[in-house]
C-alpha positions in Angstrom: -7.7 48.0 17.3 -9.8 51.2 17.1 -11.9 52.4 20.1 -15.0 51.5 18.1 -13.8 47.9 17.6 -12.9 47.8 21.3 -16.4 48.9 22.4 -17.9 46.4 19.9 -16.1 43.4 21.4 -15.4 44.4 25.0 -17.7 47.3 25.9 -20.6 45.2 27.4 -18.4 42.8 29.3 -18.8 43.0 33.1 -15.0 42.7 33.6 -12.9 45.9 33.7 -10.8 46.1 30.5 -8.5 48.8 29.2 -6.9 49.2 25.8 -3.6 51.2 26.0 -0.8 52.0 23.7 2.6 50.4 24.3 3.9 53.5 26.1 0.9 53.5 28.5 -1.7 55.9 27.1 -5.3 54.8 27.5 -7.0 54.3 24.1 -10.3 53.0 25.3 -12.0 51.6 28.4 -15.2 49.8 29.0 -17.8 50.9 31.6 -16.7 48.3 34.1 -13.1 49.7 34.0 -14.6 53.2 34.5 -16.6 52.1 37.5 -13.5 50.5 39.0 -11.4 53.6 38.7 -14.3 56.0 39.7 -14.5 57.8 36.4 -16.6 57.6 33.2 -15.1 55.3 30.6 -15.1 58.1 28.0 -13.0 60.3 30.3 -10.2 57.8 30.5 -9.2 58.0 26.8 -5.8 59.7 26.4 -5.0 59.5 30.2 -1.6 58.0 31.0 -2.0 54.8 32.9 0.5 55.6 35.7 -1.7 58.7 36.5 -4.6 56.4 37.4 -2.6 54.3 39.8 -0.7 54.7 43.0 2.4 53.0 41.5 5.4 54.8 40.3 5.7 55.6 36.6 8.8 53.3 36.4 6.9 50.3 37.7 4.0 50.9 35.3 6.5 51.3 32.4 8.2 47.9 33.3 4.9 46.1 33.5 3.7 47.5 30.1 7.0 46.5 28.6 6.5 42.9 29.8 3.0 42.8 28.4 4.2 44.1 25.0 6.4 41.1 24.5 3.7 38.4 24.6 0.5 37.7 22.6 -0.6 35.6 25.6 -1.9 37.2 28.7 0.7 37.7 31.4 -0.1 38.5 35.1 0.8 41.6 37.1 -0.7 43.9 39.7 -1.5 47.6 40.1 -3.3 49.7 42.7 -5.7 52.1 41.1 -7.0 55.4 42.6 -10.7 55.7 43.0 -12.1 59.2 43.5 -9.3 60.1 45.9 -10.0 57.2 48.2 -7.5 54.6 49.2 -6.1 52.6 46.3 -8.0 49.6 44.8 -5.6 46.7 44.5 -6.1 44.8 41.3 -4.8 41.8 39.5 -3.8 42.9 35.9 -3.5 40.6 32.9 -2.0 42.1 29.8 -1.2 40.9 26.3 -0.1 42.6 23.1 -2.4 42.9 20.1 -0.3 43.2 16.9 -2.0 44.6 13.8 -1.1 46.3 10.6 -1.5 49.6 12.2 0.9 48.7 15.0 0.8 47.1 18.5 -1.4 47.9 21.4 -2.1 46.4 24.8 -5.2 44.8 26.2 -5.4 44.9 30.0 -7.9 43.0 32.0 -8.5 44.2 35.6 -9.9 42.5 38.6 -10.0 43.4 42.3 -7.5 41.3 44.1 -10.1 39.9 46.5 -12.2 38.6 43.6 -9.3 37.4 41.5 -8.9 34.1 43.3 -12.4 32.9 42.9 -13.2 34.4 39.4 -9.8 34.2 37.7 -10.3 30.9 35.9 -13.8 31.6 34.7 -12.9 35.1 33.4 -9.7 33.9 31.8 -11.5 31.2 29.9 -14.2 33.6 28.7 -11.9 36.3 27.5 -9.5 33.8 26.1 -12.3 32.1 24.2 -13.4 35.5 22.8 -9.9 36.5 21.8 -9.3 33.1 20.2 -12.5 33.3 18.3 -11.5 36.7 16.8 -8.1 35.3 15.9 -9.6 32.1 14.5 -12.0 34.0 12.3 -9.2 36.0 10.9 -7.0 32.9 10.4 -10.0 30.9 8.8 -10.6 33.7 6.3 -6.9 33.7 5.4 -6.7 29.9 5.2 -9.9 29.8 3.0 -8.4 32.3 0.6 -5.0 30.4 0.5 -6.8 27.0 0.0 -8.9 28.4 -2.9 -5.8 29.7 -4.5 -3.9 26.5 -4.0 -6.8 24.5 -5.4 -7.0 26.7 -8.4 -3.2 26.3 -9.1 -3.3 22.6 -8.4 -6.2 21.9 -10.8 -4.6 24.1 -13.4 -1.3 22.3 -13.3 -2.4 18.7 -12.7 -1.6 16.2 -15.5 -5.1 14.9 -15.8 -8.2 16.6 -17.2 -10.6 18.0 -14.6 -14.1 19.2 -15.1 -16.5 20.3 -12.4 -20.3 20.7 -12.6 -23.2 21.8 -10.5 -26.0 19.6 -9.4 -27.8 20.1 -12.8 -24.7 18.8 -14.7 -23.8 22.3 -16.0 -20.0 22.8 -16.3 -18.5 25.2 -13.8 -14.8 24.5 -14.1 -12.4 23.2 -16.8 -8.6 22.9 -16.4 -6.1 23.3 -19.3 -5.7 19.6 -19.8 -9.4 19.1 -20.1 -9.5 22.0 -22.6 -6.9 20.2 -24.7 -8.6 16.8 -24.6 -12.1 17.9 -25.2 -11.3 20.8 -27.6 -13.5 23.2 -25.6 -11.8 26.3 -24.2 -12.7 27.4 -20.7 -14.8 30.4 -21.6 -17.0 28.4 -24.1 -17.4 25.3 -21.8 -18.5 26.9 -18.6 -22.2 27.2 -18.4 -22.8 24.5 -21.0 -24.3 21.0 -20.3 -21.6 18.4 -19.4 -22.8 15.9 -22.0 -22.1 18.5 -24.7 -18.6 19.2 -23.6 -17.7 15.7 -22.3 -19.2 13.3 -25.0 -18.4 9.7 -24.3 -19.3 6.4 -26.0 -18.5 2.7 -25.2 -15.5 1.7 -27.2 -17.0 -1.7 -28.2 -20.7 -1.0 -28.6 -20.4 2.7 -29.7 -23.5 3.5 -27.5 -23.5 6.7 -25.4 -22.2 6.2 -21.9 -24.5 7.1 -19.0 -24.3 10.6 -17.7 -21.3 10.9 -15.4 -23.2 13.3 -13.1 -26.2 10.9 -12.8 -23.9 7.9 -12.2 -21.8 9.7 -9.5 -25.0 11.1 -7.8 -26.5 7.6 -7.8 -23.4 6.1 -6.1 -22.9 9.0 -3.7 -19.2 8.3 -3.4 -15.9 8.5 -5.4 -16.3 6.1 -8.3 -14.1 4.7 -11.1 -16.4 4.9 -14.0 -17.0 2.6 -17.0 -14.1 0.9 -18.8 -13.5 1.0 -22.5 -14.7 4.5 -22.9 -14.0 6.8 -25.8 -14.1 10.6 -25.5 -15.3 12.3 -28.7 -13.6 15.7 -28.9 -15.2 18.8 -30.3 -13.5 18.3 -33.7 -14.8 14.7 -33.9 -11.5 12.9 -33.0 -11.7 10.1 -30.5 -9.5 9.3 -27.5 -9.5 6.2 -25.2 -9.9 7.6 -21.6 -9.9 6.4 -18.0 -12.0 8.5 -15.8 -13.4 8.8 -12.3 -15.8 11.0 -10.5 -16.7 12.2 -7.1 -19.6 14.2 -5.6 -19.1 17.7 -4.2 -21.1 18.3 -1.0 -22.2 21.6 0.6 -22.1 22.4 4.3 -25.5 20.6 4.8 -24.2 17.4 3.2 -26.2 17.8 0.0 -24.6 17.0 -3.4 -24.0 20.4 -5.1 -22.1 19.1 -8.0 -19.6 16.6 -9.4 -15.9 16.7 -10.3 -14.6 14.4 -13.1 -10.9 13.5 -13.5 -9.9 11.8 -16.7 -6.8 11.1 -18.8 -5.8 9.9 -22.3 -5.0 6.2 -22.2 -4.9 5.6 -26.0 -1.2 4.6 -25.9 -1.8 2.3 -22.9 -4.8 0.6 -24.6 -2.6 -0.1 -27.6 0.2 -1.5 -25.4 -2.4 -3.7 -23.6 -3.6 -5.1 -26.9 -0.1 -5.8 -28.0 0.8 -7.4 -24.7 -2.3 -9.6 -24.9 -1.4 -10.7 -28.5 2.1 -11.5 -27.3 0.8 -13.5 -24.4 -1.5 -15.5 -26.7 1.4 -16.1 -29.1 3.7 -17.2 -26.3 1.0 -19.5 -25.0 0.6 -21.1 -28.4 4.3 -21.5 -28.8 4.6 -23.0 -25.3 1.8 -25.4 -26.1 3.5 -26.5 -29.3 6.8 -26.9 -27.5 5.1 -29.0 -24.8 3.5 -31.2 -27.4 6.7 -31.6 -29.3 8.7 -32.5 -26.2 6.1 -35.0 -25.1 6.0 -36.6 -28.6 9.8 -36.8 -28.8 10.2 -38.2 -25.4 7.4 -40.7 -25.9 8.5 -41.8 -29.4 12.1 -42.3 -28.3 11.1 -44.7 -25.6 10.4 -47.6 -28.1 13.8 -47.3 -30.0 15.7 -47.1 -26.7 13.8 -50.1 -25.4 14.9 -52.0 -28.6 18.5 -50.9 -28.1 18.4 -52.1 -24.5 16.7 -55.4 -25.4 19.0 -56.3 -28.2 22.0 -55.3 -26.1 20.9 -57.7 -23.5 20.3 -60.5 -26.1 23.7 -59.8 -27.6 25.2 -60.2 -24.1 23.3 -63.4 -23.4 23.9 -65.1 -26.7 27.3 -63.9 -27.7 28.8 -62.5 -24.5 31.2 -65.5 -24.3 32.7 -64.6 -27.6 33.5 -61.0 -26.5 36.7 -60.3 -24.7 38.6 -57.2 -23.6 37.3 -54.1 -25.2 34.3 -55.8 -26.8 32.8 -56.8 -23.5 33.5 -53.3 -22.1 31.8 -51.7 -25.2 28.7 -54.0 -24.7 28.4 -53.1 -21.0 28.7 -49.4 -21.8 26.0 -49.7 -24.5 23.7 -51.5 -22.1 24.3 -49.0 -19.3 23.8 -46.0 -21.7 20.5 -47.5 -22.9 19.3 -47.9 -19.3 20.2 -44.4 -18.5 18.5 -43.1 -21.6 15.4 -44.9 -20.7 15.5 -43.4 -17.2 16.0 -39.9 -18.6 13.1 -40.3 -21.0 10.8 -41.6 -18.2 11.9 -38.6 -16.1 11.4 -36.2 -19.0 7.9 -37.5 -19.5 7.1 -37.1 -15.8 8.5 -33.6 -15.8 6.4 -32.6 -18.9 3.1 -33.9 -17.4 3.8 -32.8 -13.8 2.7 -29.2 -14.6 -0.6 -30.2 -16.1 -3.1 -29.1 -13.4 -6.7 -29.8 -14.2 -9.9 -30.3 -12.2 -10.1 -33.9 -13.3 -8.8 -36.3 -10.6 -8.7 -33.8 -7.8 -9.2 -35.2 -4.4 -9.3 -33.8 -0.8 -6.5 -35.7 1.0 -4.5 -35.6 4.2 -0.8 -34.9 3.3 0.1 -37.2 6.2 -1.3 -40.1 4.2 0.6 -39.0 1.1 3.9 -38.9 3.1 3.1 -42.4 4.5 2.6 -43.8 1.0 5.8 -42.1 -0.2 7.7 -43.7 2.6 6.3 -47.1 1.7 7.5 -46.6 -1.9 11.0 -45.8 -0.6 11.0 -48.7 1.9 13.8 -50.6 0.4 16.2 -47.7 0.2 15.2 -46.5 3.7 15.9 -50.0 5.2 19.2 -50.2 3.3 20.3 -46.9 4.7 18.8 -47.4 8.2 17.1 -44.1 7.8 14.5 -42.6 10.2 11.5 -40.8 8.6 9.2 -38.8 10.9 6.4 -36.3 10.2 4.1 -34.1 12.2 0.4 -33.5 11.6 0.2 -32.2 8.0 -2.6 -30.2 6.3 -5.6 -31.5 4.3 -5.5 -30.2 0.7 -7.3 -30.7 -2.6 -5.0 -31.8 -5.3 -3.8 -34.8 -7.4 -2.6 -37.6 -5.1 0.0 -38.8 -7.6 1.6 -35.4 -8.1 1.9 -34.8 -4.3 3.2 -38.3 -3.8 5.9 -37.6 -6.4 6.8 -34.3 -4.7 7.2 -35.9 -1.2 8.9 -39.0 -2.5 11.6 -37.1 -4.3 12.3 -34.8 -1.3 12.3 -37.6 1.2 14.3 -39.9 -1.1 17.0 -37.2 -1.6 17.3 -36.9 2.2 18.0 -40.6 2.3 20.3 -40.8 -0.7 22.5 -37.8 0.1 23.5 -38.9 3.6 26.7 -38.5 5.5 28.9 -41.5 6.1 28.6 -42.9 9.6 25.5 -40.8 10.4 22.0 -42.3 10.7 19.9 -40.5 8.0 17.0 -38.6 9.5 14.3 -36.9 7.5 11.5 -34.9 9.2 8.4 -33.3 7.5 6.5 -30.4 9.2 3.9 -27.8 8.1 3.0 -24.2 9.2 -0.2 -22.4 8.5 0.3 -19.0 6.7 -2.3 -16.6 5.2 -4.0 -18.4 2.3 -1.3 -21.1 2.1 0.7 -23.8 3.9 4.5 -23.8 4.3 5.8 -27.4 4.3 9.4 -28.2 5.3 11.3 -31.4 4.5 14.4 -31.4 6.6 17.3 -33.8 6.6 20.8 -34.2 8.2 22.6 -35.1 5.0 25.7 -33.8 3.2 24.2 -30.3 2.6 24.5 -28.1 -0.4 26.8 -25.2 -1.1 25.0 -21.8 -1.3 26.0 -21.2 -5.0 24.0 -24.3 -6.0 20.8 -23.5 -4.1 19.0 -22.3 -7.3 20.8 -24.4 -9.9 19.7 -27.7 -8.4 16.0 -27.1 -9.4 17.0 -27.1 -13.1 16.3 -30.0 -15.4 19.2 -32.6 -15.6 21.2 -30.6 -13.0 23.2 -33.0 -10.8 25.9 -32.0 -8.3 27.6 -35.4 -7.8 26.9 -37.5 -10.9 29.8 -39.9 -10.3 29.0 -40.7 -6.7 25.2 -40.7 -6.5 22.9 -42.3 -9.2 20.0 -40.4 -10.7 18.7 -38.5 -13.7 18.8 -34.9 -12.4 15.0 -34.7 -12.9 13.8 -35.1 -9.3 14.1 -31.5 -7.9 13.1 -30.0 -11.3 10.0 -32.2 -11.1 9.3 -31.0 -7.5 9.6 -27.3 -8.7 7.2 -27.9 -11.6 4.6 -29.5 -9.3 4.8 -26.7 -6.7 5.0 -23.8 -9.2 2.1 -25.1 -11.4 -0.1 -24.7 -8.3 1.0 -21.1 -7.6 3.5 -22.0 -4.9 7.2 -21.5 -4.4 10.0 -23.9 -3.5 13.6 -23.2 -2.2 16.3 -24.7 -0.1 18.2 -23.6 3.0 21.4 -25.5 3.4 25.2 -25.5 4.2 27.7 -28.2 3.5 27.8 -30.8 6.2 24.8 -29.4 8.1 21.9 -31.0 6.2 19.2 -29.3 4.1 15.8 -27.8 4.6 13.6 -27.9 1.5 10.7 -25.5 1.9 7.6 -25.2 -0.4 4.2 -23.5 -0.2 0.9 -24.9 -1.3 -2.3 -22.7 -1.7 -4.9 -23.4 0.9 -7.9 -24.3 -1.2 
């Protein structure tokens, strides 16, 4: 800091302040410091500090060395001579100022008797001034660094960037924008945006509204129109995705717009291919659904005839059959019955996923569970089972589908029971965000972890020899739940029962 700078910032302050070199030579002093010492401020320049005090040169040297090690003000004390009279005891605060030209010390002086009452106020004022000087310097450096960082970032970003002023005149173009538009930076800057950034709607081929006008109207960051084509300078066309944001000045007024855009031609092609694939898969799925339904439906009549004539054969000619003939007839009749059951189950599985608005009802799931229990009454009484349920939610759905869902889960809890243990099945529900979690818990034989996923497949049975069934029940439950956007899973261990959990959307 030069003497001129010192006088500019500190000369008019009422507090005595000295600027010295690190070795103790006075560089400058303000008028208040001169009055304290009893000499004109200009006369103090070049005088050694210890010559102005009653302290020894060694003490002054040690104090200055302390001050030189800190950019924050540190306290000390000195007794100054005043025109040959007795010394003026002062509180001294010193701090180092480090600049390109080297370091110097700033000393703030105050009579000891005034220091106690004025220390805090003076400290805050000088500190504020010192911080303001430093902050201004830091702010200037940061602004320069931020501008350089912004320039490098916009130049290296993978998207095209164009900035304009409030009149939609181009003020900045990054290299990616140059490549996509075909306009180089020197030619683009100063031209209207609509000339450099020509866009049309991909479907109608009509010009897209001015990006600057659209962003100014919204007054916020905005994702702009979809299905936009950018027409480059050479006439080539690119599908783009773009967004824009206003640029504000210090007064909060819009002073321009920045546009960010990228080439999405390949993505649009992939989206079209994906959509065509989805449509093709949907058509194939519909055809497969119709084929499976037709096959299952058409096979019912032949199987009914096989079952009927097997029974007639047994009634009319059973007495003539012995040994293997009787066994063959029984196996034929049993196989026909099982095939009929499988076909019925397959038809139920195919139609279970058909969710339409026709037949929808708002119902209490507690009533649905009650009806399911009535349908299972004979097997429940035979097993001596106890079925309980808590208050269940009200949902809008097809009663028959939900009845099938609960009936299968409760029926499994009764069927797969442990010997010597009273079967117990409990149904509960928990409210979750936008859905209900419903739990059907039993105390049956349990399921090994490796089968927790497999059991929801079609015709998947774990104990076909011991327990009757088609293997359709849990697959049917999964189809009902998943067709409604829910999930179903099981938590179970062998011998510890099972908890079947599924979610239903709250609608």
